[in-house]
N, C-alpha and C positions, 0 to 999 in steps of 0.2 A: 921595863926596868925602872924602878922608882929611885929618884934622886932626892935626898932630904938634907936640909941644912937650917941653921939658926940665923936669924937676922941680927946683925951686929950694931946697927944704928937706927935711930928713930927717923921716921918721915920719908924713907925711900919708897918709891913706887914699886909695886909688885912686878910689873912688866920690865922695869929697868933692872931689877935685881936678877930676875930669871935670865934676862939678856946677858948679864955679866957672867952668869954661870955657863951659858951656852953662847959664846961670843960669835960663832960662825953661822948662827941661824938668823934668817931674815925676820924683820918685824912681822910680816904676814904669817910666817910659820909659828912664831911665838904667840901671836894673837889667837891663832887657832887653838892652841893649848888651853887658853882661858875660855874660849867659846865652848869648847868641848868638856869643860869642867875637870880638866886634868891637872890644874894647879890648885892645891889646897893650902890654906893658912889656918893653922891650929885645927885641922881636920875638916874645915868647911871650904867649899869652892870659892875661889877668890876672883875678884874683878881686876882687870889689868891696871886700872888706875888707882887701885886701893893703896892707901898709905900704911906702911908696916911699922911695927914697933920693935925695939931691940928685944930679943928673946923669943919672938914669934917663930913657930916651926913651919917652914915651907916645905911642901912635898910636891914634886913634879912626877906624876904617875906614868909618864911615857917619855922616852928620850926622843926629842924632835930631830928629824933628819936634817942634815946640812943641805945647803943650796945645791951643791954639786950632785948629791944623791937624788934630788928632785927633778933635775933637768931631764928632758926626754932622751931616751936611749935610741940611737940611730938604728933603724930597721930597714936595711936595703931591700929586703924581700917584699916589703909592702909596696903596692903600686901607688903611683902619685900622678894624677891628671893635672899637669901644669898648663894653665891657660895663658900665662904671660910671665915673663921675668926680665928684669934689668938689674943694674948694679944697686938699686935701692929697694926693690920690692919683689915678692913672688906672689902670684895669684894662682890658686888651685881650685879645682872642682871637688869638693868633699863628697864622697859617696855616703849614702844613708847607712845607718846601723853602726857607725863607729864614732867614738868621742872626738872632739876637736883636739884635746890635749890630755895628758895623764893627770890624774888627781893625786896619785900616791907614788912614792918612790918605787922605781922598778916597773911601773905599769907599762905594758906593751899594747900594740894594736891600735894606736890612735893616729890621727892625721899628722900630729906634730912629730911622731916617731918616724913617719915616712918622709916628712919635710926635712928634718935635720940630717937624715941620711944623704940626701941629695944636695942640700945647701947647709953645710956644717955651721956657718957663721950665725944662722938663725938660732942655734941652740943657746947662744949667749944673750939674745935679745929679749927684753921684757922686764916688767916690774916684778913679776912672779917667775921664779926659775922654771916652773912647769910649762910656761906658755910657748916656748920654742919659737918666739918671734911672731906668733899669730896675734894680730892686733884686735880681734873681736872673736866672738864665739857663736857656733851653731850647735843646737842640741844634737845629741847622738842620732836621733831619728830623722833629722833634717839634712837635706843634701844642698849642694850649691857652692856659691862663690865665697872663698876665704882669702884674705890678704895677709901677708906676713912681711915683716921688716927684716932687711939684711944689714942695716947699720943702726947705731943708736939714734942718729938724727932722724932717720926714717921712722923709727919706733915712736919717737916723741911727736912727730908730725901726724902720723896715722892716728895715734891715741887722741890727740887734740881734735882731729877731724870728727871722730866718733863722739867725743865728749861734747863738742860744741855744735853738733847737729849739721855739720857741713858734708857728711857722708849720706848718700841717698841709697836706701835699701828697698829692693822690689822683690816680692815673693810670688810664687804660684802655689795655690792651696786647693786641693780637691776636697770639697765639703759635702756633708750630707744635707740634702734639700735642694730645691730648685729656686735659685736666686736670680731674678731678672732685672734688678735695679741696683745701681751703685749705692754705697752707704759709708757711714763713718761710725766707728765705735770710739767714744771719748770717755773712758772710764778708768779711774786710778786703779793701780794694781799693788797688792801687798803680798808678803810672804804668808803662807798658810801656817799659823802657829801650831796647828794640830798634825800637820804632815810636812816634814821637811822635804824640800825639793819640789814643792808644789806652790803655785801662786793663786791668789784670789782676786776677782774683780770687786771693787768697793764702790758701788754706786751711791750708797748712803754717805753723805759728808761726815756724819758723826762717826760711823764705822771706819771711814777712810782716815780720819784724824787719829782715832784710837789705835789703828793698826799701822800708822805711819806709812800709808799708801803713797805711791809716787804717781804723778800725772802720766797718763799713757794714751796715745791716740793712734788708731789704725784706720786707714781708708781702704776701700776695696771696690772692685768693679767686676762684673761677670765677664769672663773670657770665653767660656764655652759651656753650653747648657746641655745636660743629659737627662735621662729619665731617672729622677730621684737624686741626682748629684749635680754639682756645679763646679767648674774650674774657675777660681777667682784669682785676679791679680791684685795683690795687696801691697800697700806702702806702709811700712812701720815708721811713723814720724818720730817716735821715741824708741828707746832700746831697753825695755824692761824684760825681766826673765819670763820666757814662754809667752811673750806679749800677744803675738798673732793667734796662737792656739787658745789662749785664755779669752781673748776678745771675741773670736769667732764662735766659740762654744757659748759664751755669754749671750751672744746675739741669736742663738738657736740654730747654729750651723756648724757643728763640730767637724774638725779635720778628720778625714778618713784614716783609720788605723791608729787613732790616738785614744787609748784607754784612760789616760790620766784626766782628760777633760771631756767626758761625755760619751766614751766608748767608740765614737766614730762609727764604722760599719765593718761587718765581716767581709764584705766583698765591695770592690775588688781588693785583692790582697797585695800589699806592698811591703817592702822592708821599712821598718820604723813607721812613721806617719807621713802622709802625703803633703809635705811642706818642702818647698824647694826655693833656695835663695837664687833667683834667676838673674839678677842684675845688681851690680854695685857701682856707684859713681863716687869717686873721691878726688880731692885735690892731690896731684902727684907731689910727693914729698920734696922733690928737687925743683920742679918748675912752678908749682902752685896751680897749674892748669888742671881743669876737671878732666878726668879720664874715666872711661866706662868699661866694665868687664861683664861679660855674659857667660853663663854656664848652661849647657844643654841639659835637658831632663835625663836622669839615669834610665837605663833600659827597663827596670821594673815599673817606673812611673809611665814611660811611654807605652808599655804593654797594657797597663791598667786603663789608660785613655783609649787605646785601640779597642779593648774589649767593650768599653762603654759605648763607643761609636757603633758597634755592631748590633747593639740591642735594639 
């Protein structure tokens, strides 16, 4: 549904005016309208910081959902593997093949849907109403440790820990190729302008600057060697989109089951791609002491390793 109106005063910012028309919408939701080209000024896509003039015609091509509509819908029927919980946090083992949280209003089948069914207070936690208290994110195909906040204070503490690099993330990745030495991939990562939802390594400093790539560093060491494959233990020292998958593929050892970055391999078959968040260390929001949480490999990952050991 399109909403149209005329600007009544000079100099007002486009995002402020749209926010006045839709007062119950968050800044993030309104920013998405501009990013998707759904706000037009005199028939042309507008930027959110654009200054308008009296008489300009503004058209909003879609009605943005309010925050309540974006919050995860509780799904008690979804299973939830709780590793730990107290009055501040919940730690779960996300299965592969499901998203961390919904992206659209009414979306079901995510880890956040299962989480808020059991811990309703999580539904109100987060900067984005879709987050359901989950303080970080794993790709849909990635399994493993996720931590969620149960109080606003815990949310702020957890987010600061991830933002400031005080959270330590350790992953297990089954990759194509035989890797017998530890290594480090220190290559900036940018969004792929030609394919939304995909990231690019930018080794060339000129290209990195042009694409506004962000520093990214991943270290790895062999955990178990197979014929044609290696199980790596990886440390993501930064938190860029698809970082480990991008870096390992860039180094010539793509993750098994990952068609987005190098096709991986047809065998062994797993749900999603074989990347597992095995361990997370964070300062506890209440005490500040470092606490560690570990998640066992899902059954399909365990079966894949067992089949490789038999070869």
